[in-house]
Steps between C-alpha positions, in 0.01 A plus 500: 500500500394789287230735626424645157465319174611626163152652463559735790851596398408558135184687596694740721751554220220577252336750737840657561535554124154655478584727793819617328309575178446876530322546171119515523475253213442129569807280510508218243521152645809420291679799656405397853614144428828614350581757771410264786647190332172307520373259233221686321250210506545465875474875549162502322366258760637706787364828364159334463498418872622849588228650280230296671637619837471864388874567507549554126273598212529377145444737209402341169607608156815577305617746765377279780683325777499510877490779757469502875135509605574734790769726634817305590489629857167315536634168371640279773754230434279271709204562264711401200628184666158393626350560153763272348571247774145485641643508852844527653571184693800380695381140489233333288343299779469499875718270703380287788641738761296797627801705612667473159172586327466816713861592422447458124179704521683786671782484247250509214347816652850651536574431134177668395599804707841505334344515152231752600687790340429686180675423174691829509717349774672306221647831378729493803644173375547648154703782656708250698561302180605806303740607775656155535870481420736207477 
């Protein structure tokens, strides 16, 4: 059972690329797609959802592209996932057992807490990756 779909994983990867982009200029969608290894057509759909959620802004024109709509420290991983997944769910439907339903509800709340961190937390994983040796 997968908690996140490809939408969530790809969306996090795209936001990670925008966070790494230090230049003030917008990042072209083809560059985001290439750097994050996401099909460009699919990325366009994801960025549309993220734009509507107020996480990214699109800039039109020849020098256009995408930028973060707010400071990365104010963008939570949970906000990105909810914008793309609609809601994080452990199971799609309730079972006919009240104890199990309460358990799944608590676990769903725990998962939301786990993802309630800002996007800059991903930088720690980048550092771990760069320091990894075989």
